[in-house]
MMTF fields as JSON, N, C-alpha, C and O atoms, coordinates in Angstrom:
{
  "mmtfVersion": "1.0.0",
  "mmtfProducer": "UNKNOWN",
  "numBonds": 355,
  "numAtoms": 356,
  "numGroups": 89,
  "numChains": 1,
  "numModels": 1,
  "chainsPerModel": [1],
  "groupsPerChain": [89],
  "chainIdList": ["A"],
  "bondAtomList": [4, 2, 8, 6, 12, 10, 16, 14, 20, 18, 24, 22, 28, 26, 32, 30, 36, 34, 40, 38, 44, 42, 48, 46, 52, 50, 56, 54, 60, 58, 64, 62, 68, 66, 72, 70, 76, 74, 80, 78, 84, 82, 88, 86, 92, 90, 96, 94, 100, 98, 104, 102, 108, 106, 112, 110, 116, 114, 120, 118, 124, 122, 128, 126, 132, 130, 136, 134, 140, 138, 144, 142, 148, 146, 152, 150, 156, 154, 160, 158, 164, 162, 168, 166, 172, 170, 176, 174, 180, 178, 184, 182, 188, 186, 192, 190, 196, 194, 200, 198, 204, 202, 208, 206, 212, 210, 216, 214, 220, 218, 224, 222, 228, 226, 232, 230, 236, 234, 240, 238, 244, 242, 248, 246, 252, 250, 256, 254, 260, 258, 264, 262, 268, 266, 272, 270, 276, 274, 280, 278, 284, 282, 288, 286, 292, 290, 296, 294, 300, 298, 304, 302, 308, 306, 312, 310, 316, 314, 320, 318, 324, 322, 328, 326, 332, 330, 336, 334, 340, 338, 344, 342, 348, 346, 352, 350],
  "bondOrderList": [1, 1, 1, 1, 1, 1, 1, 1, 1, 1, 1, 1, 1, 1, 1, 1, 1, 1, 1, 1, 1, 1, 1, 1, 1, 1, 1, 1, 1, 1, 1, 1, 1, 1, 1, 1, 1, 1, 1, 1, 1, 1, 1, 1, 1, 1, 1, 1, 1, 1, 1, 1, 1, 1, 1, 1, 1, 1, 1, 1, 1, 1, 1, 1, 1, 1, 1, 1, 1, 1, 1, 1, 1, 1, 1, 1, 1, 1, 1, 1, 1, 1, 1, 1, 1, 1, 1, 1],
  "groupList": [{"groupName": "UNK", "atomNameList": ["N", "CA", "C", "O"], "elementList": ["N", "C", "C", "O"], "formalChargeList": [0, 0, 0, 0], "bondAtomList": [1, 0, 2, 1, 3, 2], "bondOrderList": [1, 1, 2], "singleLetterCode": "X", "chemCompType": "L-PEPTIDE LINKING"}],
  "groupTypeList": [0, 0, 0, 0, 0, 0, 0, 0, 0, 0, 0, 0, 0, 0, 0, 0, 0, 0, 0, 0, 0, 0, 0, 0, 0, 0, 0, 0, 0, 0, 0, 0, 0, 0, 0, 0, 0, 0, 0, 0, 0, 0, 0, 0, 0, 0, 0, 0, 0, 0, 0, 0, 0, 0, 0, 0, 0, 0, 0, 0, 0, 0, 0, 0, 0, 0, 0, 0, 0, 0, 0, 0, 0, 0, 0, 0, 0, 0, 0, 0, 0, 0, 0, 0, 0, 0, 0, 0, 0],
  "groupIdList": [1, 2, 3, 4, 5, 6, 7, 8, 9, 10, 11, 12, 13, 14, 15, 16, 17, 18, 19, 20, 21, 22, 23, 24, 25, 26, 27, 28, 29, 30, 31, 32, 33, 34, 35, 36, 37, 38, 39, 40, 41, 42, 43, 44, 45, 46, 47, 48, 49, 50, 51, 52, 53, 54, 55, 56, 57, 58, 59, 60, 61, 62, 63, 64, 65, 66, 67, 68, 69, 70, 71, 72, 73, 74, 75, 76, 77, 78, 79, 80, 81, 82, 83, 84, 85, 86, 87, 88, 89],
  "secStructList": [7, 7, 2, 2, 2, 2, 2, 2, 2, 2, 2, 2, 2, 2, 2, 2, 2, 2, 2, 2, 2, 2, 2, 2, 2, 2, 2, 6, 7, 7, 1, 7, 6, 6, 7, 3, 3, 3, 3, 3, 7, 1, 1, 7, 3, 3, 3, 3, 3, 3, 3, 3, 3, 3, 3, 3, 6, 6, 3, 3, 3, 3, 3, 3, 3, 3, 3, 7, 6, 6, 1, 1, 3, 3, 3, 3, 3, 7, 7, 7, 7, 6, 6, 7, 3, 3, 3, 3, 7],
  "xCoordList": [0.857, 0.0, 0.902, 1.851, 0.589, 1.381, 0.819, -0.267, 1.566, 1.147, -0.147, -1.034, -0.268, -1.464, -2.709, -3.786, -2.554, -3.678, -4.106, -5.295, -3.115, -3.424, -4.181, -5.198, -3.694, -4.345, -5.767, -6.661, -5.97, -7.299, -8.264, -9.375, -7.84, -8.693, -8.935, -10.032, -7.921, -8.059, -9.079, -9.901, -9.039, -10.001, -11.421, -12.366, -11.583, -12.901, -13.443, -14.62, -12.583, -13.013, -13.38, -14.33, -12.646, -12.958, -14.328, -15.111, -14.63, -15.938, -17.069, -18.142, -16.831, -17.844, -18.11, -19.258, -17.055, -17.212, -17.972, -18.805, -17.682, -18.388, -19.87, -20.718, -20.189, -21.586, -22.281, -23.453, -21.575, -22.131, -22.458, -23.515, -21.563, -21.811, -23.003, -23.833, -23.093, -24.212, -25.537, -26.534, -25.557, -26.77, -27.146, -28.324, -26.153, -26.395, -26.991, -27.934, -26.449, -26.972, -28.393, -29.261, -28.64, -29.966, -31.026, -32.146, -30.7, -31.685, -31.862, -32.834, -30.94, -31.024, -31.209, -30.706, -31.927, -32.215, -33.712, -34.493, -34.12, -35.548, -36.287, -37.473, -35.624, -36.286, -35.846, -34.679, -36.771, -36.473, -35.78, -36.032, -34.909, -34.281, -35.338, -36.346, -35.091, -36.029, -36.941, -37.673, -36.91, -37.75, -37.238, -36.036, -38.135, -37.774, -37.551, -38.387, -36.404, -36.051, -35.57, -35.191, -35.6, -35.053, -33.872, -34.02, -32.696, -31.493, -31.273, -31.085, -31.299, -31.173, -29.76, -29.352, -29.033, -27.695, -27.814, -28.911, -26.709, -26.732, -27.21, -27.951, -26.787, -27.108, -27.943, -28.319, -28.242, -28.915, -29.825, -29.761, -30.669, -31.552, -31.386, -31.396, -31.234, -31.126, -32.167, -32.556, -32.613, -33.59, -32.935, -32.057, -33.379, -32.814, -33.59, -34.703, -32.983, -33.583, -32.617, -31.417, -33.141, -32.321, -31.84, -32.637, -30.525, -29.939, -29.478, -29.245, -29.348, -28.9, -28.327, -28.503, -27.648, -27.039, -25.636, -25.327, -24.777, -23.424, -23.056, -23.616, -22.107, -21.605, -20.396, -19.44, -20.452, -19.366, -19.124, -19.978, -17.982, -17.592, -18.662, -19.117, -19.062, -20.007, -21.435, -22.192, -21.82, -23.206, -23.611, -22.762, -24.899, -25.448, -25.75, -26.474, -25.187, -25.333, -26.07, -25.686, -27.128, -27.822, -27.013, -26.33, -27.102, -26.522, -27.68, -28.641, -27.587, -28.677, -28.198, -27.175, -28.938, -28.661, -29.38, -30.545, -28.698, -29.307, -30.474, -30.516, -31.423, -32.564, -32.268, -31.847, -32.496, -32.332, -33.536, -34.516, -33.452, -34.535, -35.816, -36.909, -35.695, -36.892, -37.482, -38.468, -36.895, -37.436, -36.934, -37.449, -35.948, -35.392, -34.07, -33.448, -33.636, -32.37, -31.162, -31.128, -30.194, -28.937, -27.952, -28.241, -26.806, -25.743, -24.877, -24.062, -25.052, -24.25, -24.875, -26.098, -24.032, -24.496, -24.575, -23.82, -25.478, -25.538, -24.477, -24.414, -23.641, -22.626, -23.307, -24.051, -23.048, -23.677, -22.682, -21.635, -23.018, -22.241, -22.685, -23.721, -21.918, -22.285, -23.586, -24.353, -23.824, -25.021, -26.206, -27.277, -26.038, -27.122, -28.279, -28.07, -29.498, -30.689, -31.422, -31.486, -31.983, -32.719, -34.168, -34.467, -35.075, -36.508, -37.194, -36.82, -38.185, -38.975, -39.875, -40.435, -40.005, -40.885, -42.259, -43.145],
  "yCoordList": [-1.173, 0.0, 1.236, 1.336, 2.144, 3.377, 4.407, 4.233, 5.467, 6.541, 7.181, 7.468, 7.408, 8.034, 7.161, 7.672, 5.838, 4.924, 4.947, 4.953, 4.96, 5.023, 6.298, 6.248, 7.437, 8.71, 8.773, 9.337, 8.193, 8.182, 7.337, 7.776, 6.124, 5.25, 5.851, 5.734, 6.485, 7.121, 8.262, 8.398, 9.066, 10.162, 9.618, 10.2, 8.517, 7.894, 7.41, 7.599, 6.79, 6.316, 7.47, 7.361, 8.554, 9.726, 10.278, 10.639, 10.349, 10.84, 9.898, 10.353, 8.594, 7.626, 7.749, 7.674, 7.938, 8.089, 9.373, 9.387, 10.447, 11.706, 11.555, 12.07, 10.854, 10.62, 9.72, 9.929, 8.739, 7.851, 8.613, 8.398, 9.498, 10.316, 11.241, 11.396, 11.861, 12.757, 12.001, 12.517, 10.792, 9.965, 9.594, 9.614, 9.256, 8.905, 10.091, 9.921, 11.276, 12.474, 12.761, 13.08, 12.653, 12.943, 11.976, 12.398, 10.71, 9.726, 9.711, 9.14, 10.329, 10.344, 11.755, 12.077, 12.588, 13.953, 14.06, 14.355, 13.826, 13.756, 15.093, 15.118, 16.199, 17.497, 18.372, 18.356, 19.124, 19.988, 21.265, 21.723, 21.843, 23.119, 24.189, 24.266, 25.011, 26.052, 25.649, 26.485, 24.381, 23.885, 24.411, 24.367, 24.905, 25.378, 24.162, 23.26, 24.145, 23.0, 23.438, 24.589, 22.468, 22.638, 21.68, 20.481, 22.209, 21.395, 21.204, 22.169, 19.955, 19.624, 19.098, 18.064, 19.84, 19.431, 18.842, 18.783, 18.416, 17.835, 18.847, 18.488, 20.122, 21.119, 22.28, 23.143, 22.341, 23.515, 23.139, 22.035, 24.088, 23.948, 25.192, 26.309, 25.008, 26.122, 25.942, 24.819, 27.042, 27.002, 27.527, 28.389, 26.99, 27.425, 26.873, 26.369, 26.975, 26.543, 25.62, 25.889, 24.537, 23.62, 24.362, 24.946, 24.33, 24.974, 23.941, 24.277, 22.698, 21.629, 20.496, 20.445, 19.603, 18.457, 18.256, 18.646, 17.637, 17.311, 15.914, 15.406, 15.31, 13.983, 14.177, 14.864, 13.557, 13.739, 12.43, 11.979, 11.828, 10.604, 9.527, 9.062, 9.131, 8.052, 8.308, 7.355, 9.562, 9.879, 11.212, 12.016, 11.427, 12.65, 13.609, 13.266, 14.811, 15.807, 17.018, 17.528, 17.483, 18.672, 19.936, 20.057, 20.876, 22.199, 23.091, 23.267, 23.656, 24.442, 25.873, 26.101, 26.834, 28.248, 28.695, 28.356, 29.454, 29.937, 30.859, 31.498, 30.917, 31.81, 33.108, 33.085, 34.239, 35.537, 35.797, 35.053, 36.845, 37.188, 37.552, 37.38, 38.056, 38.411, 37.225, 37.385, 36.035, 34.827, 34.519, 33.608, 35.247, 34.997, 34.24, 34.264, 33.563, 32.823, 33.756, 34.798, 33.37, 34.097, 33.536, 32.546, 34.163, 33.634, 32.631, 31.932, 32.561, 31.67, 30.285, 30.143, 29.276, 27.894, 27.479, 27.976, 26.58, 25.938, 24.848, 24.043, 24.818, 23.774, 22.466, 22.397, 21.434, 20.14, 19.196, 18.879, 18.749, 17.748, 16.37, 16.251, 15.348, 13.993, 13.566, 12.775, 14.087, 13.697, 14.629, 14.41, 15.662, 16.608, 15.937, 15.102, 16.321, 15.787, 16.946, 18.034, 16.715, 17.74, 17.308, 16.208, 18.191, 17.922, 19.06, 20.222, 18.729, 19.751, 20.461, 19.838, 21.777, 22.575, 22.722, 23.358],
  "zCoordList": [0.0, 0.0, 0.0, 0.778, -0.869, -0.937, 0.03, 0.583, 0.223, 1.123, 0.635, 1.44, -0.661, -1.237, -1.029, -0.723, -1.199, -0.972, 0.494, 0.813, 1.369, 2.796, 3.142, 3.835, 2.665, 2.968, 2.409, 3.04, 1.227, 0.621, 1.462, 1.756, 1.848, 2.657, 4.047, 4.591, 4.612, 5.914, 5.853, 6.759, 4.822, 4.662, 4.499, 5.032, 3.774, 3.622, 4.968, 5.273, 5.763, 7.078, 8.011, 8.786, 7.941, 8.754, 8.372, 9.252, 7.087, 6.636, 7.057, 7.453, 6.971, 7.406, 8.902, 9.339, 9.682, 11.136, 11.472, 12.378, 10.742, 10.957, 10.633, 11.362, 9.55, 9.173, 10.203, 10.515, 10.722, 11.738, 13.02, 13.614, 13.449, 14.637, 14.427, 15.322, 13.242, 12.942, 12.965, 13.471, 12.425, 12.441, 13.876, 14.235, 14.693, 16.091, 16.855, 17.627, 16.643, 17.302, 16.827, 17.639, 15.538, 14.974, 15.512, 15.802, 15.647, 16.101, 17.615, 18.111, 18.363, 19.821, 20.376, 21.453, 19.639, 20.057, 20.35, 19.446, 21.592, 21.897, 21.855, 21.527, 22.176, 22.221, 21.051, 20.66, 20.505, 19.37, 19.847, 20.962, 19.015, 19.372, 19.629, 18.928, 20.644, 21.029, 22.176, 22.705, 22.567, 23.654, 24.993, 25.255, 25.835, 27.175, 28.066, 28.122, 28.768, 29.599, 30.971, 31.191, 31.894, 33.239, 33.335, 33.097, 33.685, 33.844, 35.338, 36.078, 35.77, 37.181, 37.438, 36.908, 38.263, 38.684, 40.093, 40.65, 40.66, 42.002, 43.044, 43.959, 42.913, 43.935, 43.42, 44.213, 42.159, 41.607, 40.449, 39.909, 40.089, 38.934, 38.077, 38.594, 36.774, 35.837, 34.749, 34.431, 34.184, 33.107, 31.836, 31.878, 30.708, 29.444, 28.272, 28.423, 27.094, 25.84, 25.108, 25.048, 24.555, 23.757, 22.511, 21.777, 22.284, 21.11, 20.088, 18.927, 20.508, 19.622, 20.453, 21.67, 19.783, 20.452, 19.918, 18.792, 20.743, 20.298, 20.78, 21.751, 20.083, 20.427, 21.33, 20.971, 22.515, 23.475, 24.214, 24.978, 23.992, 24.711, 24.648, 25.693, 23.502, 23.202, 23.693, 23.879, 23.905, 24.253, 23.63, 23.244, 23.541, 22.977, 24.126, 25.061, 24.045, 25.109, 24.53, 23.477, 25.21, 24.714, 24.971, 25.988, 24.032, 24.206, 24.633, 23.885, 25.843, 26.41, 26.62, 27.266, 26.074, 26.296, 27.555, 27.758, 28.404, 29.642, 29.328, 28.276, 30.261, 30.12, 30.876, 32.033, 30.202, 30.856, 31.762, 31.734, 32.556, 33.478, 32.741, 33.281, 31.507, 30.739, 29.984, 29.264, 30.136, 29.527, 28.134, 27.486, 27.656, 26.324, 26.462, 27.525, 25.382, 25.453, 25.518, 24.863, 26.307, 26.418, 25.399, 24.727, 25.29, 24.431, 25.187, 24.585, 26.507, 27.347, 27.43, 27.453, 27.474, 27.604, 29.064, 29.901, 29.362, 30.675, 30.672, 29.742, 31.71, 31.802, 32.173, 33.151, 31.388, 31.6, 32.279, 31.715, 33.495, 34.202, 33.704, 33.05, 34.007, 33.611, 34.292, 33.741, 35.472, 36.219, 35.983, 36.549, 35.16, 34.915, 34.17, 33.289, 34.543, 33.882, 33.249, 33.82, 32.058, 31.329, 31.222, 30.759, 31.658, 31.587, 30.861, 31.017, 30.078, 29.372, 30.374, 31.276, 30.202, 31.074, 30.428, 30.999]
}
């Protein structure tokens, strides 16, 4: 196998893995973006809006934007711990 063949096959595998991760995230995203949610941590509760999902260490993690005092989404994300739970409001 030459270097060029290796690089070509490696690039194909990287693209297949990226597509596999995207499919996994798409099929395991229970709440639609824009949904108001409550994020329950061990010691606190935060409110926010689902902004999307990401693949992180073999699981799908929601990206949640914090809720401002006026009830609109902030630009800041809620930090998600491994034990955090997300519930729809």
